[in-house]
C-alpha positions in Angstrom: -28.7 -99.3 -57.5 -27.5 -96.1 -56.7 -30.3 -92.9 -56.5 -28.1 -90.2 -56.1 -27.9 -87.5 -58.4 -24.8 -87.7 -61.5 -23.3 -84.4 -60.9 -23.1 -85.1 -57.1 -21.9 -88.4 -57.6 -19.3 -86.7 -60.2 -18.2 -84.4 -57.3 -18.0 -87.4 -54.9 -15.9 -89.4 -57.1 -13.5 -86.7 -58.2 -13.3 -85.4 -54.5 -12.0 -89.4 -53.8 -9.4 -89.0 -56.6 -8.3 -85.1 -55.4 -7.9 -86.2 -51.6 -5.8 -89.9 -52.9 -4.1 -88.5 -55.2 -2.4 -84.9 -55.2 -0.7 -84.4 -58.4 -0.8 -82.5 -61.6 -2.3 -85.4 -63.3 -5.3 -85.6 -61.4 -6.1 -81.5 -61.7 -5.3 -82.0 -65.6 -7.9 -84.6 -65.8 -10.3 -82.9 -63.5 -9.9 -79.6 -65.8 -10.2 -81.9 -68.7 -13.5 -83.8 -67.2 -14.8 -80.5 -66.2 -14.2 -79.1 -69.7 -16.5 -81.8 -71.1 -19.2 -81.2 -68.3 -19.3 -77.1 -68.3 -17.7 -76.3 -71.0 -14.0 -75.3 -72.3 -12.3 -72.3 -70.1 -11.8 -69.8 -72.3 -10.9 -65.7 -72.1 -13.4 -63.1 -73.3 -12.5 -61.6 -76.6 -12.0 -58.4 -74.8 -9.0 -60.1 -73.0 -7.4 -61.4 -76.2 -8.4 -57.9 -78.3 -6.8 -55.9 -74.9 -3.8 -58.2 -75.1 -3.5 -57.9 -78.8 -4.3 -53.8 -78.9 -1.6 -53.4 -75.9 1.2 -55.3 -78.0 0.5 -53.3 -80.6 1.0 -49.7 -79.1 4.3 -51.5 -77.5 5.7 -52.6 -81.0 5.0 -49.1 -82.0 6.2 -47.1 -79.2 9.1 -45.6 -80.8 6.6 -43.9 -83.3 4.8 -42.0 -80.8 1.6 -42.1 -80.1 -1.0 -44.5 -81.8 -4.3 -43.9 -83.6 -6.7 -46.0 -83.4 -7.2 -46.5 -87.2 -3.6 -47.7 -87.3 -4.3 -50.1 -85.0 -7.4 -51.2 -86.5 -6.1 -51.8 -89.9 -2.9 -53.6 -88.3 -4.9 -55.8 -86.1 -7.8 -56.1 -88.0 -10.3 -54.9 -85.4 -13.1 -52.0 -85.5 -12.7 -48.8 -84.5 -15.6 -48.8 -82.8 -14.5 -52.1 -81.2 -11.1 -50.9 -80.2 -13.3 -47.9 -78.6 -14.5 -50.7 -76.3 -11.5 -52.3 -75.3 -9.2 -49.3 -74.2 -11.2 -47.6 -71.4 -10.4 -50.8 -69.2 -7.0 -50.4 -70.2 -7.0 -46.8 -69.1 -9.0 -47.0 -66.3 -6.0 -49.2 -65.1 -3.7 -47.2 -66.3 -1.4 -49.2 -69.0 -2.6 -46.8 -71.8 -2.9 -42.7 -71.5 -4.5 -40.7 -74.6 -2.4 -37.9 -76.2 -4.8 -35.1 -77.8 -4.3 -33.1 -80.4 -3.5 -33.2 -84.4 -0.9 -35.8 -83.8 -2.5 -37.8 -80.7 -3.1 -41.4 -80.3 -2.6 -43.6 -77.6 0.8 -44.6 -75.6 1.4 -47.2 -73.1 1.7 -45.8 -69.9 3.9 -48.5 -67.9 6.9 -50.2 -69.7 6.2 -53.5 -71.5 7.6 -55.4 -68.8 5.3 -54.3 -66.4 2.1 -55.5 -67.8 1.7 -59.3 -67.6 -1.0 -61.8 -68.7 -2.3 -61.9 -65.9 -2.3 -58.0 -65.1 -4.7 -58.3 -68.5 -7.0 -61.3 -67.7 -7.5 -59.4 -64.3 -9.1 -56.1 -66.4 -11.5 -58.0 -68.3 -12.3 -61.2 -66.8 -12.3 -59.9 -63.1 -11.9 -62.3 -60.0 -8.5 -64.4 -60.6 -10.5 -67.4 -59.2 -11.8 -70.1 -61.9 -15.0 -70.7 -59.9 -16.6 -68.2 -57.5 -16.7 -70.7 -54.3 -13.1 -69.8 -54.0 -13.5 -66.2 -53.3 -17.2 -66.5 -52.1 -17.6 -69.9 -50.0 -21.4 -68.9 -49.4 -22.0 -69.5 -53.0 -21.7 -73.0 -52.3 -23.2 -75.6 -48.9 -20.5 -77.5 -48.9 -17.4 -75.5 -49.6 -16.2 -75.5 -45.7 -15.1 -79.2 -46.4 -15.4 -79.7 -50.1 -11.8 -81.0 -51.7 -12.6 -80.1 -55.1 -12.7 -76.4 -54.1 -9.4 -76.6 -52.9 -8.3 -78.1 -56.3 -9.7 -75.2 -58.0 -8.1 -72.6 -56.0 -4.7 -74.8 -56.3 -5.2 -74.4 -60.1 -6.5 -70.5 -59.8 -3.0 -69.7 -58.5 -1.0 -71.9 -60.9 -2.5 -70.2 -63.9 -2.2 -66.4 -62.4 1.1 -67.2 -61.3 2.1 -68.3 -65.2 0.0 -65.7 -66.9 1.9 -63.3 -64.1 5.4 -64.5 -65.3 4.4 -63.7 -68.9 4.7 -59.7 -70.0 4.0 -58.0 -73.3 8.0 -57.5 -72.9 8.5 -61.1 -73.3 5.8 -61.3 -76.3 7.8 -58.7 -78.1 10.5 -60.8 -78.0 9.5 -63.5 -78.6 7.2 -62.4 -81.6 8.5 -64.3 -84.0 8.3 -68.2 -82.1 4.5 -67.1 -81.5 1.8 -67.5 -83.7 
């Protein structure tokens, strides 16, 4: 009977499968199994709400500066939380503020120039799904780990897709996206 750690056994099994079959089916199974073991991979609420904020600004860009109270009502997000969400977007130069009685916020870039990948990077940080991709020293097995290579490939594919979807794309498809 094997005396090895169940998690180590899982990783060894996954390395074996990845080495034999470098296909999307195996990657999908790896992600599915990982969600069972480690929980679902989700974007933070800030990323989701930041995207909604940018989409709202894009939808109303022809009206001039948009006040937070208007966005709050339309998006059902508190003004206080929107103020937290907008700071990183300003720092990333996606949003600019206009002062004065008719002040508010506007997109600093065209909607075509802001992708979901850009937004995710603002709030999620590094685009890697696991730390060992950008920090190999985080794991003693990273030098010869086939799973790490799989996660790297999955990270690249995910962000390639996110980078291909702009705020303008979402606006064009707003009637079909729920």
